[in-house]
N, C-alpha and C positions, 0 to 999 in steps of 0.2 A: 376368396372363394366363397360363394353363397351356398347355403345349404337348401335342400329340397324341402319345400313345406309338407307336413305330414299331418293328416287328419284322423280323428276318431269318428267313425261313422257307424250309425245304426241303420240297417236295412229292413224296412218293414215291407212284406210281400206276402201274397198268397201262397200257402205251403206248396211250394214246387217239387217236393220230394214224393207227395201223395197225388198229384194231379198233373195232367199234361196239357191244359189249355194254352192258348197263345200267350196269355199274360204271364202264365207260370213258366213257360219256356223262355220268354224274354227276361223274367226275373232271374231265372237260372243262370242264363248267359251273362247278364250283367253282374250278378254276384261273383261269378267265376273271374270276370274281367277285373273286377275291383279288387279281388283277393291278391291279384298280381301286380296291382298299381304301386309305384313307388311313392304316390302321393297319400297312401291310405296306411296309417300305422295300426289301426285296429278296425276291424269290420265286424259288426255283431248283427247276426240275423235273428229278426223277431218274426216268425212265420204265423200267418193266420190259418188255422186249422178249421175245417167245416164245422158247421153245427153251432148251436147255442153255446156249449161248453168250450168249443175252439175259440169264439169271441171273448169269453170271459178269461181264458187262459192268455189269449193275445194281450188283452188289456192289462192283466196282472204282470205278465212278462215285460211288456213294454215299460209300465210304470217302475217297476223294480230296477230294470237296467238303465232307465233314464236318471234315476237318482244316484244309482251306484257308479254308473260309468260316465255320466256327464259328457256325452258325445259332443263333438263340434258341429255335427250336421246329421240330419235324418233324410234318408231317401226313401220315398214312399212309392211303390210301383202300381198302387191302385187308388184312385180317388177316394173310395169309401173307407179306406184306412186313414185317410187324412181327416176324418171327423174327430180325431183326438187333438185337433189344433189348439183348444183352449189350454190344454195341458202344456203343449210345446211353447205356446205364447207365454204362459205364466212362468216356465222355466228358461224363457229367452234362448231357446235353441231353434236356429234356423232350419228350414226343411224345403225340400223340393218334392213335387208331385208329378208323376207321369200320367198323362191323360191319353187314353188308347182309343177312344171313340165314342160310341153311342151313350155311354154312361155320363159323357161330358157334353153332349150336344145340346141338351136342354136341362139346364142347371135350375130345376124347379125346387130342389132341396136347399133351404136356407143354410143348413150345415154345410153342404158341399160348396156352395157360393162363398161363405165365409172361410172355408178351409182353403181354397183357392186364392181368395184375396189376401190372406195373411201369409201365404207361401213366399219363400224368398225367390223361388224359381218354379215355373211351370214349363214342363217339356212335353209337347204334344207330339204324336207320332205321325201326323200327316198335316199338310197345310190346310186341309179342310177342317180338321179338329181344331187347330190353332185359331183359324178365322172364327170358328163358332164360339170358342171360349172367349176370345177377345171382344167379340160383339156384345157378349152378355155381361161382361165385367169391364165397362169402359174406364172405370175409376181405379182398376187394379194396379198396384205399384210393383207387382212381382215382374221379375224378368221373364220374358217369354222366349222359347227356343223350340225349334223343330229337332226332333231326335226320332228318326225313323226307327220302327222296331223290327225291321226285317234284315235278313242277313243274305247277302248276294252269294249264291253257291258258285264255285268255279265252274267254268264250262266243263261238260263231259267230255272225256277224251274221245278222240276220232277212233273208229274202229279200223283196224288194219285189214278187215275182210273187205273184199270188193262186193259191192251190191250185185246181185244176179239179176 
């Protein structure tokens, strides 16, 4: 009998308890799903709060728990949070980056290009975004995957009332 692999994961995301944007909603739903996964033994959330001090707290929080927890993998739900890739490379911790759209279409920032180039996995939410990233990073060794960020709502129940 084989045992189910189990991973310690850190989850880096914009603070989804304070904001209601699309990436925050996506991050919240993904976090909830991972908490229920039999493949995840430990899931530690490192949220990015707004403002300058929010960035400083994020950096300190991430560093402290990277050193203390030594996760097997980091899931990053926004490209700009992946700018800490030098730390992850130094600690030899693989990471995946979710790319949602316009922030990834024109990778003019060297830090963003390097963050994606050194990722173990790049997950794009649309074919268009995936194609744009691939065209800008032809030598990238990361695995690329399509990971749509929308949820199909079940069809609305039909009304029992007859149309007049």
